[in-house]
N, C-alpha and C positions, 0 to 999 in steps of 0.2 A: 831399249825402245823397240829393237826388232823383235824381241821375245813378246812384247806387248802387242804388237801388229799381228804376229803369228797366232797368238792366243785369241785375239779378237776374231780373226778369220775362222778359227775352230768353232768359236761360240756362235758366230753367225751362220755357219753351216749346220750347227746342231739345232738352232732355232727353227730350221725348215721342217722339224718334226711337229711344230706347233702352228706355224702360219707362214705364209708367203711374205716377201718383203712388203713393207707398206708402200703406198704409191708415192711417187715424187711427181707432183703435178705443177705444170706452169700455170700461174694464175693471170689471166688476161686482164682482169679488173685492176689488180695491184700493180701490174706491169705497166699499163697505161698511166695509172695514177702517178707513179714515181718515174716514168720514162726509163725503167730498167727491165731486165729479164728476171722476173721474180718467180721462184719455185717454192712450193710448200711440201715439206716432208711430213706426211699425214700420219703421225703417231696416234691420232685420235681413231684410227681405223684398225688397230690391233684388236684381237679378240676381247680384250678387257678395256678398250678405248683409251689406253695410254701406254707409253713406252715402259712403264715400270715392270711389266711382265719379263722384259728382256733380262734386266738384272737378277730379279728373283729366280728366273729359270736357270741362268747361267750359274748362279751360286748353288742352287740346289742340285744341278746335274753332277756336281763334283763331290756331293755329299750323300748321295744315295748309293745303295748297293750292299752287299753282304759285309756285315761287320762295321758298317758306318751308321751314324745316327739317322733314325727315320723319323724324327720328331722335330718339326720346325715351328718357331715362334717369332712373331713380329708384333709391333705396336704401330697402328696406322688407323687414321679415320677415313681413308680414301683409296687412292689408286695403288699404292704399295700393298695394302691389305688385299685388294682384289687380284693383283699379279701373284702374290704368294698362294692364295686360295687356288687359283687356276693351275699354278705349277704343282702344288700338292696333289691335286686330283690327277693331273697327267702322270706323275711318278708313282701314284698310289702311296704317297707318304702321309703321315699324320701332321696336321697342322693346328696350331692354337693361335688365334688371332685376337689380340687385345685391342679394344676400341673404346674410346671415351663414351660414357653414358650419353653425352649430348650429340652423338653421331646421328645424322638423319636417317630415318628408317629405310629410306631408299638405298642408302650405301650399305647398310647392314644386310638387307635382302640380296643385293647384288653379290655381295662377298659370299653369302651362303649359297647362292645359286651356282657361282663359279667353283666353289670348293666342294659342294655336295657333302656326302657323307665323310669325307676326308678331313673336314676342318670343323673345329669348334670355336664358337665366337664367344668371347668373354667381355662383357661390358663392365668397365671399371673406370672410376675417376671422372671428375667433372673437366679437367684439363689434361692436355696431352702428357704433360711432364708426369702427372700422377699415373697415367696409363702405362707410360714407359717404364716407370719404376716397377710397377706391378709385373710387367712382362719380364723384365730382367731378373726380378726375384724369383718368378716362376721357373725361368730357365735354369737358374742356379740349383734349385730344388730338384727338378726333374732330369737334369742332365740333357736338356734339349738344346738345339742349335738356334741361336738368335740370328735373324736375318735383318741387318741394318738396311734402312731404305736408300742410303747414299754413301755411308762412311766405311766402305769395305772393298777390297781389291776386286773381288769377283763380281760385285754388283756394278762397279765402275766399268769393268771389262765388258759386261753384258750391255750396258747402256751405250758403250762405244759402237756397238754393231749398227747403230743408226747412221753414223758416219761411213761405215763400210758400204752399206746399202746405197746411200746417197751418191757416193763417188761412182759406183758401178752404174747406177741409173742415169746419172747425168752424162757419163762418159768423158767428163773433163773435170778439172778443179774449179770450183766456183771462185769468184773474186771476194766473196764475203758470205759468211755463215752467221746467222743471228740465232742465238741459243738463249732460252728461258733459263733461269737460275733459281733454284730452291736450296737444297742441300749441297748441290754441286756435282752430283754423280754423272748426270747427263753431260754437262758442260765440260767437266774435266776429262771424261772418257773421249768425247768427240775431239776436243782440241788436242789431246795427246795423240790420238790416231792421226789426225790431219797434219800435225807438225812433221811427221815423217812421210806420209802419203800425198800430202798437198802442201808443201812448205810455204808457197806463196799466197795461200788463202788468208785472208784477214777474218777477224772475228769481232763480233759485237754481242754484249750480254744484255739481258732484259731482266729486271727485278721489279717487283711491285714497290711503289713508293713507301708503303708502310712495311716493307720487309727487305730492306736492302743490305742483307748480311754480307754479300761478296764485296759490295762498294766500301762498307765499313771495315772489312778485314784488309782490304787492299790499302786503305788510308792508314790503317793502324800497323800494317806490317804483319799481322797475325790474325787469326780468327778471334773475334770478340762477340760477346753476347749482346744483342740489341735490348734496350730496356723495355721496349714494348713493340708488339707486332700487330698490325691490321690483318685479321683473319679472312678478309673478303676473298682474297686470292689464295684459297686454301691449299691449292697444290704447290705453291711456291712461298707460303708464309712461314719461313724458318728463322728463328732468332740468331742462330750461329751457323755459318758455313761449316761443312765437314772438314775435319783435319787433313784427311787424305785428299780429298778434291782440292783443297787449298795449295797443297804441295805443287800441284800442276798449274793452278790458275794464278798463283802468286807472281808469275812472270808478266801478267798484265797490268795495265795502268787503271786507276780509278776512272779515268776518261773513257775507257772502253765499256764501262757499265752504265747503262741508261736506266733511270728509274721512271716507271710508268705510273701515273696517278690512277688510283682504283677507278674513279669515275670515268676517266678516258678509256680505261680498258672496256668498260661497258659499251661505250660508243663502238669500239672495234668489234666486239661480240655481236652487237646488233647489225653493223655494217656486213659482217660476214654471213650472218644468218639471212638477212633480207635481200642481200645482193647476190650471194653465191650459194645460198642454201646449205652453208656449212656450220655445224653446231660445235662450238668450241666452249670449253669451261674457261673460267678467268685465267688460269695459268697457261692454258692452250693458246690464248690469244696475245700472250705478252710479246713474243717475237714480232708479231705483226703490228702490234701497237706502238712500238718504238721506231718503226721505219721512217717516220717523219722527223725523227731526232738525229738521224745518222748523216745529215748532210746531203750533198749532191750524189745521187745514185744513178745518174743518167748513164746508160750504156752498160752498166754493171750486171754481172750474173750474181744474183743474191738468192741464197737459200735460207728459208725461215723454218724452224722446227716447231710444228704445232704439236705440242706435248701431250694433249689430252682432250677428250670430249665428253667427260662424264659431268654433264650439266643437268641439274634437276629443274625442269621447266616450271616448278613451283617458284623458283627465283626470278623468273622472267619479269614480273612487275617490278621488282626491285632494281633489276638491271636497267629497264627501261627508264625508270624514275631517275636513276643516277646518271644515265646517259643524257637525258633531257636537261638536267641540272648543269652538267658539264658544258654542254653545248649552248646554254643560254636560252633554252627553249622553254624552261619551266622555272618559275621563282615563287618563292613564299614571302609574304609580307604580314606585318601586323599593322593594321591601320587604326588611327584614332578618329572616329567619326562622330560628329555632333548628334546628339539625341534630339532630332526634330523631323518633322514630316518633310519628306522630299531629299533628305540628306543621301539616302542609298541611291535614289534615281540620279542625283548629281554626280555621284561617284561613278555609276555605271555609264553615263554619257562620256566619261573620259577614257573608256576602253577603246582600243583601236579595232578596226574591221576583222583583224586575225586573232584578237585576243580572246581567249576562252576562259571562263571561270571554272577551275578545276576543283577548287576547294573554297567554301565559305562557311565559317563557323563564328558564331558570337561567343566571345570569351567571357568578358565581365564588364561591368561599368567601372572605368577607371577613375571617373569623377561624376559628379551629379549630372553634368550636361554632355558627357562624352562616354562612348563605349569602344571597346577593343574588338577588332574583328581579325580572325586569322584568314588570310586570303591566298589561294594558290591560283597562278596564271599560267596557262600553256599558250604558246604562240608559234608562229611558223618561222620567224627569224629573230635571231639574237637581238638585233638593234631595236626590235619592238619593245623590249623590256625598258631600255634606256629611254625611249620615247615616252612611255607610260610614266616613268619617275618624273620626267620634265613636267608632264601634264599635271601630276599630283603636286609637284612643287609650285607650279603656277596657280593651282587652286587653292593652295594653302592647306591641303590635307596632310596631316602628320603621319609618317609611316616609318617602318623599320624593316629593312630587307634582311630576313633571317635565313636565306637560302644556304649560305655557307657557314652559318653559325651552328656548329655540331651540336652543342648542348641544347639550345632552344629548339633547333629543328627536331632533334631526337625526342624532346618532351612533348612538343606540340603537333609535329606533323606525323 
């Protein structure tokens, strides 16, 4: 363990060639909300807007130089690709980055900007597993060095520098550190470091509800592959926790892992954007999102790691929509209205003063004398929706709430 701490200290010193320590900022809004002393480790403020640069740089610095491979390969659709690209340009090394064909153009362009002439981007595969297989096959043929996003000792060592900086900046050991989990590189590195440097510090882990690979592994006693993963929290949507990270994380309990609903994460993203002016990607908001699940935090010093801020603002309408649904401020119904004059006016009279029609679409006649309407309602308070349902019931208007019906909502909304 002492060797690990010493190695992390060397890695942290080497990182200063790239960027200064990311800020550790006390957040007054969250501190007041939870009655605690809450600090944010702003990994969204690295040169590539995520902590992934740390691991990529640390692994690469040990593999460059005379007689060592100068060609690095990774498979990634996001932050790891950008970290590898930036490090390749820094070291003057050659990089080949495999990305799924479905990767948004914005992420491809940013990776190309960070890497410049040092990096070649290969778009292949509709799914990440296909992209990964192509990258590993390329490595075998070319004799290049594959850089794992999380399942490698030097990557974990690099990510642990987040914890080294945090302790120095805070000047004391926090009571609790909240860490987002994807493949486990960041969480295993920081917990391993603080186990020695701050042994009294407790940990809580945050995973997306649709990608709880650490929770599943802790329940099974070994890494397991999830049968399906929700890709919305793309920076942490990992089907299987890394084998090496799990060696460190296996000492924790499933109760230490908190699963964040994807729609609730959207609420947290908007809260931080609107209240604090902080732009976080879904994975970057994970640690903040689970604060309300951690019990009484009164008087505690809590550090949350904001892992990344690579958010495409074209996704903002989707984030707002999902947040409104979760908060009960937007609902979708299928109404069955009679086909007679005045029926629509009768329905509109049932709306409350704060209810706004956000969607109104005639679907089809479901019977000779009735028609089906797709209705979207936005309102200012969640109890307004319940009140509207009561008025619909009293008026005898048949309806179906499809807000949380994934299949119908996907087809119709």
